[in-house]
C-alpha positions as CSV (number, residue, x, y, z in Angstrom):
1,X,-87.3,20.3,-131.3
2,X,-86.2,23.2,-128.9
3,X,-88.9,25.4,-127.8
4,X,-88.7,28.9,-126.2
5,X,-91.2,30.9,-124.0
6,X,-91.3,34.4,-126.0
7,X,-92.8,37.6,-125.0
8,X,-94.7,39.1,-127.6
9,X,-95.3,42.2,-129.5
10,X,-98.4,42.2,-132.0
11,X,-98.1,45.1,-134.2
12,X,-99.9,45.2,-137.2
13,X,-97.7,46.6,-140.1
14,X,-94.4,46.1,-138.3
15,X,-92.4,43.5,-139.6
16,X,-88.1,42.7,-138.5
17,X,-86.4,40.5,-140.1
18,X,-83.1,38.9,-138.6
19,X,-79.8,41.2,-138.7
20,X,-82.3,44.3,-139.5
21,X,-83.2,46.8,-136.7
22,X,-86.4,48.0,-135.7
23,X,-87.1,51.5,-133.8
24,X,-90.1,51.7,-131.1
25,X,-91.8,54.1,-128.9
26,X,-93.2,52.1,-126.3
27,X,-95.7,53.7,-124.2
28,X,-99.1,51.6,-123.3
29,X,-98.1,50.5,-119.2
30,X,-98.9,46.4,-120.6
31,X,-95.7,47.4,-123.5
32,X,-93.8,48.6,-120.6
33,X,-94.1,46.2,-118.1
34,X,-92.8,43.7,-121.1
35,X,-89.6,45.8,-121.9
36,X,-88.7,46.1,-118.1
37,X,-89.3,41.9,-118.1
38,X,-87.1,41.8,-121.2
39,X,-84.3,43.8,-119.9
40,X,-84.6,41.7,-116.2
41,X,-84.1,38.9,-118.3
42,X,-82.5,38.0,-121.5
43,X,-83.3,41.9,-123.7
44,X,-85.9,39.8,-126.0
45,X,-89.1,40.8,-127.6
46,X,-90.6,38.7,-130.2
47,X,-92.6,41.0,-133.1
48,X,-95.5,39.4,-134.1
49,X,-98.3,40.8,-136.6
50,X,-102.4,40.3,-135.5
51,X,-105.1,39.1,-137.3
52,X,-107.1,41.6,-136.1
53,X,-107.7,45.3,-134.5
54,X,-109.3,44.3,-131.1
55,X,-107.6,43.3,-128.1
56,X,-106.3,39.4,-127.9
57,X,-106.6,39.1,-131.4
58,X,-105.4,35.5,-133.3
59,X,-101.7,36.0,-134.0
60,X,-100.1,35.2,-137.2
61,X,-98.0,32.2,-137.1
62,X,-94.2,33.8,-137.8
63,X,-92.4,36.3,-136.7
64,X,-89.3,37.4,-135.6
65,X,-87.2,37.4,-132.0
66,X,-85.5,40.9,-131.6
67,X,-83.2,42.5,-128.9
68,X,-82.9,45.5,-127.0
69,X,-80.3,47.0,-127.8
70,X,-80.3,51.6,-127.7
71,X,-82.9,52.1,-125.5
72,X,-83.8,55.2,-123.2
73,X,-86.9,55.8,-120.8
74,X,-88.3,58.9,-119.7
75,X,-90.1,60.3,-116.3
76,X,-93.3,58.7,-117.3
77,X,-91.6,55.3,-117.7
78,X,-92.1,55.4,-121.8
79,X,-89.0,53.7,-123.5
80,X,-87.6,54.3,-127.1
81,X,-85.9,51.6,-128.1
82,X,-84.1,49.7,-131.1
83,X,-84.8,46.2,-131.0
84,X,-82.2,44.4,-133.2
85,X,-83.1,41.1,-135.1
86,X,-82.2,37.9,-134.0
87,X,-84.2,34.9,-135.8
88,X,-88.0,34.5,-137.2
89,X,-89.9,32.1,-134.6
90,X,-93.0,29.8,-135.8
91,X,-95.8,29.6,-132.3
92,X,-96.9,26.8,-131.6
93,X,-99.1,27.4,-129.0
94,X,-100.7,30.7,-126.6
95,X,-99.4,30.6,-123.3
96,X,-101.9,31.1,-120.1
97,X,-99.8,33.8,-118.5
98,X,-100.7,36.7,-115.1
99,X,-98.7,39.0,-116.9
100,X,-100.2,42.0,-118.6
101,X,-98.0,40.8,-121.9
102,X,-99.3,38.0,-124.1
103,X,-96.8,34.8,-124.5
104,X,-96.2,32.3,-126.5
105,X,-94.2,28.6,-126.8
106,X,-92.1,29.1,-129.8
107,X,-89.7,27.7,-132.0
108,X,-87.1,29.1,-133.7
109,X,-87.0,29.4,-137.6
110,X,-83.2,28.6,-139.0
111,X,-82.1,31.1,-141.8
112,X,-79.8,30.4,-144.3
113,X,-76.8,32.9,-143.7
114,X,-75.1,31.8,-147.4
115,X,-78.2,32.6,-149.5
116,X,-77.2,35.0,-152.3
117,X,-79.1,36.3,-155.2
118,X,-77.6,35.8,-158.8
119,X,-76.5,39.0,-160.9
120,X,-79.7,38.4,-162.9
121,X,-82.4,38.6,-160.0
122,X,-80.5,41.3,-158.6
123,X,-80.5,43.8,-161.3
124,X,-84.1,42.5,-161.7
125,X,-85.2,43.5,-158.3
126,X,-82.9,46.9,-158.4
127,X,-84.8,47.8,-161.9
128,X,-88.1,47.1,-160.1
129,X,-87.5,49.0,-157.2
130,X,-86.3,52.0,-158.9
131,X,-89.5,52.2,-160.9
132,X,-91.7,51.5,-158.0
133,X,-89.7,54.2,-155.8
134,X,-90.6,56.6,-159.0
135,X,-94.5,55.8,-159.1
136,X,-94.6,56.4,-155.5
137,X,-92.7,59.6,-155.4
138,X,-89.9,58.2,-153.3
139,X,-86.4,59.8,-152.6
140,X,-83.4,57.2,-153.0
141,X,-80.2,57.1,-153.0
142,X,-79.5,54.8,-155.1
143,X,-75.6,54.6,-154.9
144,X,-76.1,53.1,-151.2
145,X,-78.4,50.9,-151.7
146,X,-76.0,49.4,-154.4
147,X,-73.5,48.8,-151.6
148,X,-75.9,46.6,-149.8
149,X,-75.2,43.1,-150.0
150,X,-78.5,40.7,-150.9
151,X,-80.1,39.9,-147.8
152,X,-79.8,43.4,-146.4
153,X,-81.4,45.0,-149.8
154,X,-84.2,42.2,-149.9
155,X,-85.0,41.8,-146.6
156,X,-84.9,46.0,-145.8
157,X,-87.2,46.6,-148.5
158,X,-89.5,43.5,-147.1
159,X,-89.7,45.5,-143.6
160,X,-90.5,49.2,-144.7
161,X,-92.5,48.7,-147.7
162,X,-95.9,49.6,-147.5
163,X,-97.9,46.8,-148.6
164,X,-100.9,46.0,-146.3
165,X,-100.8,43.4,-143.4
166,X,-101.3,40.0,-145.6
167,X,-98.7,41.3,-148.1
168,X,-96.1,41.9,-145.2
169,X,-96.8,38.6,-143.6
170,X,-96.3,36.4,-146.6
171,X,-92.9,38.2,-147.4
172,X,-91.6,37.4,-143.8
173,X,-92.9,33.7,-144.0
174,X,-91.1,33.4,-147.1
175,X,-88.3,30.8,-146.6
176,X,-85.7,31.6,-148.8
177,X,-84.0,35.1,-149.9
178,X,-84.5,34.4,-153.7
179,X,-88.3,33.3,-153.6
180,X,-88.7,36.8,-151.0
181,X,-86.8,38.8,-154.0
182,X,-89.3,37.4,-156.3
183,X,-92.4,38.2,-154.0
184,X,-91.1,41.6,-153.5
185,X,-91.0,42.1,-157.4
186,X,-94.5,40.8,-157.9
187,X,-95.7,42.9,-154.8
188,X,-94.2,46.3,-156.3
189,X,-95.8,45.7,-159.7
190,X,-99.1,44.7,-157.9
191,X,-98.9,47.8,-155.6
192,X,-97.5,50.2,-157.8
193,X,-100.9,49.9,-160.0
194,X,-103.5,52.5,-159.0
195,X,-107.1,52.0,-159.2
196,X,-108.6,55.0,-160.9
197,X,-111.1,55.2,-158.4
198,X,-109.3,55.5,-155.0
199,X,-106.1,55.1,-155.8
200,X,-105.8,51.9,-153.5
201,X,-105.2,48.2,-154.2
202,X,-105.1,45.6,-151.6
203,X,-103.9,42.0,-151.0
204,X,-106.9,41.6,-148.7
């Protein structure tokens, strides 16, 4: 097993999938230091969700490594950048480090680039997505959606969907595109229902 040393950016609700992009605005000093370090080395930052809101909260086991693409910095040292997803990873252990940002030892998880949905799975997903978008009041360019390949569609929706942290993490940890598609359909059906009292539902 080949392991990697990764600098991590724990950010609740922010997912990154291989092949997709995630825009970030970096303003905290410790994460500005992380970006500066990444730019001086391999341009990689590992996105992962924390399991709590307090500083140093335990991490979920699965995240995604991204490579810094376009970036800008201002006079105050803040960064605006776009992270390009490379590979999911599994945390093996958190390292004791002197840097202000956290680091982990991890193994990369290979993804099957050749996976595709069946025509029935694709049609069922698009039908459910249309229903969910209508119920949430989202305006969607369905013509453009129809031109996306299966991975870009499923992972793209998983990355931006307004689900809770636990649901988004479950999507990231799902190993195959077909299974992620099925889970997304179930989540859209679940979150599409609204409680009569407060208008909210949650998996947590």
